[in-house]
PDB file with SEQRES, HELIX, SHEET and CRYST1 records, atoms N, CA, C and O in Angstrom:
SEQRES   1 A   60  MET ALA GLU TYR PHE PRO SER PHE SER GLY ASP GLY GLU          
SEQRES   2 A   60  HIS ILE VAL PHE SER ALA ARG TYR GLY SER SER ASN PRO          
SEQRES   3 A   60  ALA ASP VAL GLN ILE ASN VAL PHE ALA MET ASP ALA ASN          
SEQRES   4 A   60  GLY GLY ASP VAL ARG LYS LEU THR ASP MET ASN THR VAL          
SEQRES   5 A   60  GLU GLU PHE GLY VAL TRP ILE GLU                              
HELIX    1 AA1 PRO A   26  ASP A   28  5                                   3    
SHEET    1 AA1 4 ALA A   2  PHE A   8  0                                        
SHEET    2 AA1 4 HIS A  14  GLY A  22 -1                                        
SHEET    3 AA1 4 VAL A  29  ASP A  37 -1                                        
SHEET    4 AA1 4 ARG A  44  LYS A  45 -1                                        
CRYST1    1.000    1.000    1.000  90.00  90.00  90.00 P 1           1          
ATOM      1  N   MET A   1      77.538 -51.035 213.415  1.00  0.00           N  
ATOM      2  CA  MET A   1      76.971 -49.693 213.409  1.00  0.00           C  
ATOM      3  C   MET A   1      75.560 -49.777 212.853  1.00  0.00           C  
ATOM      4  O   MET A   1      75.295 -50.518 211.907  1.00  0.00           O  
ATOM      5  N   ALA A   2      74.668 -49.016 213.445  1.00  0.00           N  
ATOM      6  CA  ALA A   2      73.289 -48.932 212.959  1.00  0.00           C  
ATOM      7  C   ALA A   2      72.928 -47.465 212.797  1.00  0.00           C  
ATOM      8  O   ALA A   2      73.114 -46.670 213.719  1.00  0.00           O  
ATOM      9  N   GLU A   3      72.417 -47.107 211.634  1.00  0.00           N  
ATOM     10  CA  GLU A   3      71.995 -45.728 211.372  1.00  0.00           C  
ATOM     11  C   GLU A   3      70.476 -45.681 211.376  1.00  0.00           C  
ATOM     12  O   GLU A   3      69.819 -46.612 210.910  1.00  0.00           O  
ATOM     13  N   TYR A   4      69.915 -44.588 211.907  1.00  0.00           N  
ATOM     14  CA  TYR A   4      68.466 -44.465 211.966  1.00  0.00           C  
ATOM     15  C   TYR A   4      68.044 -43.017 212.126  1.00  0.00           C  
ATOM     16  O   TYR A   4      68.879 -42.140 212.349  1.00  0.00           O  
ATOM     17  N   PHE A   5      66.759 -42.769 212.013  1.00  0.00           N  
ATOM     18  CA  PHE A   5      66.131 -41.447 212.114  1.00  0.00           C  
ATOM     19  C   PHE A   5      66.735 -40.427 211.151  1.00  0.00           C  
ATOM     20  O   PHE A   5      67.165 -39.361 211.590  1.00  0.00           O  
ATOM     21  N   PRO A   6      66.782 -40.727 209.845  1.00  0.00           N  
ATOM     22  CA  PRO A   6      67.326 -39.750 208.910  1.00  0.00           C  
ATOM     23  C   PRO A   6      66.397 -38.541 208.756  1.00  0.00           C  
ATOM     24  O   PRO A   6      65.175 -38.668 208.827  1.00  0.00           O  
ATOM     25  N   SER A   7      66.992 -37.383 208.547  1.00  0.00           N  
ATOM     26  CA  SER A   7      66.246 -36.157 208.291  1.00  0.00           C  
ATOM     27  C   SER A   7      66.956 -35.422 207.162  1.00  0.00           C  
ATOM     28  O   SER A   7      68.146 -35.121 207.261  1.00  0.00           O  
ATOM     29  N   PHE A   8      66.220 -35.133 206.083  1.00  0.00           N  
ATOM     30  CA  PHE A   8      66.804 -34.501 204.908  1.00  0.00           C  
ATOM     31  C   PHE A   8      66.713 -32.979 204.997  1.00  0.00           C  
ATOM     32  O   PHE A   8      65.748 -32.434 205.532  1.00  0.00           O  
ATOM     33  N   SER A   9      67.726 -32.307 204.467  1.00  0.00           N  
ATOM     34  CA  SER A   9      67.696 -30.847 204.383  1.00  0.00           C  
ATOM     35  C   SER A   9      66.586 -30.443 203.423  1.00  0.00           C  
ATOM     36  O   SER A   9      66.137 -31.254 202.613  1.00  0.00           O  
ATOM     37  N   GLY A  10      66.144 -29.202 203.510  1.00  0.00           N  
ATOM     38  CA  GLY A  10      65.067 -28.710 202.661  1.00  0.00           C  
ATOM     39  C   GLY A  10      65.347 -28.849 201.178  1.00  0.00           C  
ATOM     40  O   GLY A  10      64.429 -29.072 200.389  1.00  0.00           O  
ATOM     41  N   ASP A  11      66.615 -28.717 200.790  1.00  0.00           N  
ATOM     42  CA  ASP A  11      66.965 -28.839 199.371  1.00  0.00           C  
ATOM     43  C   ASP A  11      67.298 -30.281 198.977  1.00  0.00           C  
ATOM     44  O   ASP A  11      67.605 -30.545 197.814  1.00  0.00           O  
ATOM     45  N   GLY A  12      67.239 -31.220 199.934  1.00  0.00           N  
ATOM     46  CA  GLY A  12      67.503 -32.621 199.645  1.00  0.00           C  
ATOM     47  C   GLY A  12      68.963 -32.963 199.420  1.00  0.00           C  
ATOM     48  O   GLY A  12      69.283 -34.084 199.024  1.00  0.00           O  
ATOM     49  N   GLU A  13      69.851 -32.013 199.667  1.00  0.00           N  
ATOM     50  CA  GLU A  13      71.277 -32.215 199.403  1.00  0.00           C  
ATOM     51  C   GLU A  13      72.028 -32.888 200.556  1.00  0.00           C  
ATOM     52  O   GLU A  13      73.107 -33.443 200.347  1.00  0.00           O  
ATOM     53  N   HIS A  14      71.465 -32.844 201.777  1.00  0.00           N  
ATOM     54  CA  HIS A  14      72.165 -33.362 202.958  1.00  0.00           C  
ATOM     55  C   HIS A  14      71.212 -34.166 203.830  1.00  0.00           C  
ATOM     56  O   HIS A  14      69.995 -33.986 203.786  1.00  0.00           O  
ATOM     57  N   ILE A  15      71.800 -35.061 204.627  1.00  0.00           N  
ATOM     58  CA  ILE A  15      71.032 -35.890 205.551  1.00  0.00           C  
ATOM     59  C   ILE A  15      71.697 -35.805 206.919  1.00  0.00           C  
ATOM     60  O   ILE A  15      72.922 -35.865 207.022  1.00  0.00           O  
ATOM     61  N   VAL A  16      70.896 -35.667 207.962  1.00  0.00           N  
ATOM     62  CA  VAL A  16      71.382 -35.780 209.333  1.00  0.00           C  
ATOM     63  C   VAL A  16      70.741 -37.052 209.895  1.00  0.00           C  
ATOM     64  O   VAL A  16      69.571 -37.326 209.626  1.00  0.00           O  
ATOM     65  N   PHE A  17      71.497 -37.826 210.669  1.00  0.00           N  
ATOM     66  CA  PHE A  17      70.983 -39.098 211.177  1.00  0.00           C  
ATOM     67  C   PHE A  17      71.684 -39.469 212.477  1.00  0.00           C  
ATOM     68  O   PHE A  17      72.744 -38.929 212.793  1.00  0.00           O  
ATOM     69  N   SER A  18      71.100 -40.378 213.219  1.00  0.00           N  
ATOM     70  CA  SER A  18      71.704 -40.916 214.428  1.00  0.00           C  
ATOM     71  C   SER A  18      72.405 -42.221 214.082  1.00  0.00           C  
ATOM     72  O   SER A  18      71.989 -42.926 213.163  1.00  0.00           O  
ATOM     73  N   ALA A  19      73.464 -42.543 214.812  1.00  0.00           N  
ATOM     74  CA  ALA A  19      74.168 -43.808 214.613  1.00  0.00           C  
ATOM     75  C   ALA A  19      74.551 -44.400 215.960  1.00  0.00           C  
ATOM     76  O   ALA A  19      75.043 -43.710 216.853  1.00  0.00           O  
ATOM     77  N   ARG A  20      74.313 -45.687 216.074  1.00  0.00           N  
ATOM     78  CA  ARG A  20      74.688 -46.448 217.272  1.00  0.00           C  
ATOM     79  C   ARG A  20      75.891 -47.292 216.865  1.00  0.00           C  
ATOM     80  O   ARG A  20      75.835 -48.007 215.865  1.00  0.00           O  
ATOM     81  N   TYR A  21      76.979 -47.214 217.630  1.00  0.00           N  
ATOM     82  CA  TYR A  21      78.188 -47.935 217.266  1.00  0.00           C  
ATOM     83  C   TYR A  21      79.039 -48.208 218.502  1.00  0.00           C  
ATOM     84  O   TYR A  21      78.794 -47.656 219.575  1.00  0.00           O  
ATOM     85  N   GLY A  22      80.027 -49.052 218.336  1.00  0.00           N  
ATOM     86  CA  GLY A  22      80.957 -49.370 219.416  1.00  0.00           C  
ATOM     87  C   GLY A  22      80.977 -50.847 219.724  1.00  0.00           C  
ATOM     88  O   GLY A  22      80.657 -51.683 218.879  1.00  0.00           O  
ATOM     89  N   SER A  23      81.350 -51.147 220.923  1.00  0.00           N  
ATOM     90  CA  SER A  23      81.510 -52.517 221.402  1.00  0.00           C  
ATOM     91  C   SER A  23      80.175 -53.248 221.452  1.00  0.00           C  
ATOM     92  O   SER A  23      79.115 -52.624 221.456  1.00  0.00           O  
ATOM     93  N   SER A  24      80.235 -54.572 221.491  1.00  0.00           N  
ATOM     94  CA  SER A  24      79.010 -55.347 221.687  1.00  0.00           C  
ATOM     95  C   SER A  24      78.538 -55.276 223.137  1.00  0.00           C  
ATOM     96  O   SER A  24      77.428 -55.705 223.451  1.00  0.00           O  
ATOM     97  N   ASN A  25      79.368 -54.741 224.009  1.00  0.00           N  
ATOM     98  CA  ASN A  25      78.994 -54.520 225.404  1.00  0.00           C  
ATOM     99  C   ASN A  25      78.112 -53.271 225.474  1.00  0.00           C  
ATOM    100  O   ASN A  25      78.576 -52.184 225.128  1.00  0.00           O  
ATOM    101  N   PRO A  26      76.851 -53.394 225.912  1.00  0.00           N  
ATOM    102  CA  PRO A  26      75.945 -52.243 225.940  1.00  0.00           C  
ATOM    103  C   PRO A  26      76.484 -51.047 226.721  1.00  0.00           C  
ATOM    104  O   PRO A  26      76.125 -49.908 226.423  1.00  0.00           O  
ATOM    105  N   ALA A  27      77.328 -51.283 227.701  1.00  0.00           N  
ATOM    106  CA  ALA A  27      77.889 -50.178 228.492  1.00  0.00           C  
ATOM    107  C   ALA A  27      78.865 -49.331 227.679  1.00  0.00           C  
ATOM    108  O   ALA A  27      79.143 -48.188 228.040  1.00  0.00           O  
ATOM    109  N   ASP A  28      79.381 -49.882 226.591  1.00  0.00           N  
ATOM    110  CA  ASP A  28      80.371 -49.171 225.773  1.00  0.00           C  
ATOM    111  C   ASP A  28      79.813 -48.629 224.465  1.00  0.00           C  
ATOM    112  O   ASP A  28      80.564 -48.073 223.664  1.00  0.00           O  
ATOM    113  N   VAL A  29      78.529 -48.777 224.234  1.00  0.00           N  
ATOM    114  CA  VAL A  29      77.911 -48.321 222.993  1.00  0.00           C  
ATOM    115  C   VAL A  29      77.801 -46.796 222.991  1.00  0.00           C  
ATOM    116  O   VAL A  29      77.503 -46.188 224.019  1.00  0.00           O  
ATOM    117  N   GLN A  30      78.039 -46.192 221.848  1.00  0.00           N  
ATOM    118  CA  GLN A  30      77.879 -44.747 221.690  1.00  0.00           C  
ATOM    119  C   GLN A  30      76.766 -44.476 220.690  1.00  0.00           C  
ATOM    120  O   GLN A  30      76.577 -45.232 219.737  1.00  0.00           O  
ATOM    121  N   ILE A  31      76.039 -43.402 220.913  1.00  0.00           N  
ATOM    122  CA  ILE A  31      75.021 -42.940 219.965  1.00  0.00           C  
ATOM    123  C   ILE A  31      75.271 -41.459 219.742  1.00  0.00           C  
ATOM    124  O   ILE A  31      75.221 -40.667 220.684  1.00  0.00           O  
ATOM    125  N   ASN A  32      75.539 -41.084 218.499  1.00  0.00           N  
ATOM    126  CA  ASN A  32      75.813 -39.699 218.149  1.00  0.00           C  
ATOM    127  C   ASN A  32      75.061 -39.316 216.882  1.00  0.00           C  
ATOM    128  O   ASN A  32      74.464 -40.163 216.216  1.00  0.00           O  
ATOM    129  N   VAL A  33      75.101 -38.030 216.561  1.00  0.00           N  
ATOM    130  CA  VAL A  33      74.442 -37.494 215.378  1.00  0.00           C  
ATOM    131  C   VAL A  33      75.509 -37.197 214.327  1.00  0.00           C  
ATOM    132  O   VAL A  33      76.557 -36.623 214.622  1.00  0.00           O  
ATOM    133  N   PHE A  34      75.213 -37.605 213.092  1.00  0.00           N  
ATOM    134  CA  PHE A  34      76.112 -37.410 211.957  1.00  0.00           C  
ATOM    135  C   PHE A  34      75.365 -36.688 210.844  1.00  0.00           C  
ATOM    136  O   PHE A  34      74.135 -36.677 210.818  1.00  0.00           O  
ATOM    137  N   ALA A  35      76.113 -36.085 209.925  1.00  0.00           N  
ATOM    138  CA  ALA A  35      75.541 -35.490 208.718  1.00  0.00           C  
ATOM    139  C   ALA A  35      76.358 -35.981 207.529  1.00  0.00           C  
ATOM    140  O   ALA A  35      77.541 -36.295 207.660  1.00  0.00           O  
ATOM    141  N   MET A  36      75.718 -36.041 206.380  1.00  0.00           N  
ATOM    142  CA  MET A  36      76.425 -36.422 205.153  1.00  0.00           C  
ATOM    143  C   MET A  36      75.697 -35.850 203.949  1.00  0.00           C  
ATOM    144  O   MET A  36      74.543 -35.431 204.040  1.00  0.00           O  
ATOM    145  N   ASP A  37      76.392 -35.842 202.824  1.00  0.00           N  
ATOM    146  CA  ASP A  37      75.764 -35.462 201.567  1.00  0.00           C  
ATOM    147  C   ASP A  37      74.737 -36.532 201.200  1.00  0.00           C  
ATOM    148  O   ASP A  37      74.877 -37.686 201.606  1.00  0.00           O  
ATOM    149  N   ALA A  38      73.724 -36.167 200.449  1.00  0.00           N  
ATOM    150  CA  ALA A  38      72.676 -37.113 200.062  1.00  0.00           C  
ATOM    151  C   ALA A  38      73.230 -38.274 199.232  1.00  0.00           C  
ATOM    152  O   ALA A  38      72.616 -39.339 199.178  1.00  0.00           O  
ATOM    153  N   ASN A  39      74.370 -38.083 198.593  1.00  0.00           N  
ATOM    154  CA  ASN A  39      74.973 -39.166 197.803  1.00  0.00           C  
ATOM    155  C   ASN A  39      75.827 -40.103 198.655  1.00  0.00           C  
ATOM    156  O   ASN A  39      76.424 -41.040 198.126  1.00  0.00           O  
ATOM    157  N   GLY A  40      75.893 -39.863 199.969  1.00  0.00           N  
ATOM    158  CA  GLY A  40      76.637 -40.729 200.883  1.00  0.00           C  
ATOM    159  C   GLY A  40      78.052 -40.278 201.178  1.00  0.00           C  
ATOM    160  O   GLY A  40      78.759 -40.932 201.945  1.00  0.00           O  
ATOM    161  N   GLY A  41      78.478 -39.175 200.586  1.00  0.00           N  
ATOM    162  CA  GLY A  41      79.839 -38.674 200.812  1.00  0.00           C  
ATOM    163  C   GLY A  41      79.914 -37.653 201.935  1.00  0.00           C  
ATOM    164  O   GLY A  41      78.887 -37.217 202.455  1.00  0.00           O  
ATOM    165  N   ASP A  42      81.113 -37.279 202.304  1.00  0.00           N  
ATOM    166  CA  ASP A  42      81.403 -36.237 203.287  1.00  0.00           C  
ATOM    167  C   ASP A  42      80.667 -36.460 204.617  1.00  0.00           C  
ATOM    168  O   ASP A  42      79.951 -35.576 205.087  1.00  0.00           O  
ATOM    169  N   VAL A  43      80.844 -37.634 205.215  1.00  0.00           N  
ATOM    170  CA  VAL A  43      80.209 -37.943 206.506  1.00  0.00           C  
ATOM    171  C   VAL A  43      80.933 -37.174 207.606  1.00  0.00           C  
ATOM    172  O   VAL A  43      82.159 -37.217 207.704  1.00  0.00           O  
ATOM    173  N   ARG A  44      80.159 -36.467 208.435  1.00  0.00           N  
ATOM    174  CA  ARG A  44      80.702 -35.668 209.530  1.00  0.00           C  
ATOM    175  C   ARG A  44      80.000 -36.008 210.839  1.00  0.00           C  
ATOM    176  O   ARG A  44      78.772 -36.078 210.885  1.00  0.00           O  
ATOM    177  N   LYS A  45      80.764 -36.217 211.889  1.00  0.00           N  
ATOM    178  CA  LYS A  45      80.224 -36.463 213.223  1.00  0.00           C  
ATOM    179  C   LYS A  45      79.915 -35.106 213.860  1.00  0.00           C  
ATOM    180  O   LYS A  45      80.809 -34.275 214.020  1.00  0.00           O  
ATOM    181  N   LEU A  46      78.654 -34.885 214.221  1.00  0.00           N  
ATOM    182  CA  LEU A  46      78.240 -33.588 214.750  1.00  0.00           C  
ATOM    183  C   LEU A  46      78.264 -33.518 216.271  1.00  0.00           C  
ATOM    184  O   LEU A  46      78.419 -32.438 216.840  1.00  0.00           O  
ATOM    185  N   THR A  47      78.113 -34.658 216.930  1.00  0.00           N  
ATOM    186  CA  THR A  47      78.158 -34.681 218.390  1.00  0.00           C  
ATOM    187  C   THR A  47      79.225 -35.668 218.833  1.00  0.00           C  
ATOM    188  O   THR A  47      79.530 -36.622 218.117  1.00  0.00           O  
ATOM    189  N   ASP A  48      79.788 -35.442 220.002  1.00  0.00           N  
ATOM    190  CA  ASP A  48      80.799 -36.345 220.549  1.00  0.00           C  
ATOM    191  C   ASP A  48      80.728 -36.253 222.067  1.00  0.00           C  
ATOM    192  O   ASP A  48      81.618 -35.698 222.712  1.00  0.00           O  
ATOM    193  N   MET A  49      79.668 -36.799 222.619  1.00  0.00           N  
ATOM    194  CA  MET A  49      79.412 -36.703 224.054  1.00  0.00           C  
ATOM    195  C   MET A  49      79.471 -38.080 224.702  1.00  0.00           C  
ATOM    196  O   MET A  49      79.451 -39.099 224.011  1.00  0.00           O  
ATOM    197  N   ASN A  50      79.541 -38.107 226.001  1.00  0.00           N  
ATOM    198  CA  ASN A  50      79.475 -39.362 226.752  1.00  0.00           C  
ATOM    199  C   ASN A  50      78.035 -39.730 227.066  1.00  0.00           C  
ATOM    200  O   ASN A  50      77.777 -40.673 227.815  1.00  0.00           O  
ATOM    201  N   THR A  51      77.106 -38.991 226.497  1.00  0.00           N  
ATOM    202  CA  THR A  51      75.682 -39.258 226.681  1.00  0.00           C  
ATOM    203  C   THR A  51      75.088 -39.689 225.345  1.00  0.00           C  
ATOM    204  O   THR A  51      75.758 -39.612 224.314  1.00  0.00           O  
ATOM    205  N   VAL A  52      73.862 -40.134 225.355  1.00  0.00           N  
ATOM    206  CA  VAL A  52      73.179 -40.518 224.124  1.00  0.00           C  
ATOM    207  C   VAL A  52      72.761 -39.248 223.392  1.00  0.00           C  
ATOM    208  O   VAL A  52      72.036 -38.419 223.941  1.00  0.00           O  
ATOM    209  N   GLU A  53      73.213 -39.101 222.173  1.00  0.00           N  
ATOM    210  CA  GLU A  53      72.877 -37.953 221.329  1.00  0.00           C  
ATOM    211  C   GLU A  53      72.178 -38.495 220.097  1.00  0.00           C  
ATOM    212  O   GLU A  53      72.803 -39.180 219.288  1.00  0.00           O  
ATOM    213  N   GLU A  54      70.905 -38.207 219.938  1.00  0.00           N  
ATOM    214  CA  GLU A  54      70.177 -38.706 218.779  1.00  0.00           C  
ATOM    215  C   GLU A  54      69.024 -37.785 218.427  1.00  0.00           C  
ATOM    216  O   GLU A  54      68.802 -36.773 219.093  1.00  0.00           O  
ATOM    217  N   PHE A  55      68.298 -38.133 217.392  1.00  0.00           N  
ATOM    218  CA  PHE A  55      67.124 -37.403 216.912  1.00  0.00           C  
ATOM    219  C   PHE A  55      67.476 -36.044 216.323  1.00  0.00           C  
ATOM    220  O   PHE A  55      66.768 -35.068 216.574  1.00  0.00           O  
ATOM    221  N   GLY A  56      68.545 -35.959 215.553  1.00  0.00           N  
ATOM    222  CA  GLY A  56      68.873 -34.720 214.852  1.00  0.00           C  
ATOM    223  C   GLY A  56      67.868 -34.462 213.735  1.00  0.00           C  
ATOM    224  O   GLY A  56      67.470 -35.396 213.038  1.00  0.00           O  
ATOM    225  N   VAL A  57      67.455 -33.224 213.557  1.00  0.00           N  
ATOM    226  CA  VAL A  57      66.538 -32.858 212.476  1.00  0.00           C  
ATOM    227  C   VAL A  57      66.996 -31.557 211.840  1.00  0.00           C  
ATOM    228  O   VAL A  57      67.624 -30.721 212.491  1.00  0.00           O  
ATOM    229  N   TRP A  58      66.676 -31.394 210.562  1.00  0.00           N  
ATOM    230  CA  TRP A  58      66.952 -30.141 209.858  1.00  0.00           C  
ATOM    231  C   TRP A  58      65.841 -29.160 210.191  1.00  0.00           C  
ATOM    232  O   TRP A  58      64.662 -29.505 210.114  1.00  0.00           O  
ATOM    233  N   ILE A  59      66.210 -27.939 210.561  1.00  0.00           N  
ATOM    234  CA  ILE A  59      65.229 -26.872 210.797  1.00  0.00           C  
ATOM    235  C   ILE A  59      65.672 -25.683 209.953  1.00  0.00           C  
ATOM    236  O   ILE A  59      66.799 -25.201 210.062  1.00  0.00           O  
ATOM    237  N   GLU A  60      64.763 -25.231 209.120  1.00  0.00           N  
ATOM    238  CA  GLU A  60      65.094 -24.083 208.254  1.00  0.00           C  
ATOM    239  C   GLU A  60      64.047 -23.025 208.392  1.00  0.00           C  
ATOM    240  O   GLU A  60      64.137 -21.980 207.749  1.00  0.00           O  
TER     241      GLU A  60                                                      
END                                                                             
C-alpha cells in the first residue's frame, strides 16, 4: 500500500489522502480516498469505485 497527497482539515484534526493498494498486477490495483484522525486512528475508506479515485482535499 502507498499513501500520498495528504490534505489536512482546517483544524488539523483530520487528514484525507489517496492510497494505492492491491495485487502486484497493475490491472488489479485500486486507488481510493481515505480519511483518518491526525493521530493515525479511525481510518475510513471514503470511496469504493472500480475507477481511480484520488486527490481528495478538505474544503471549508
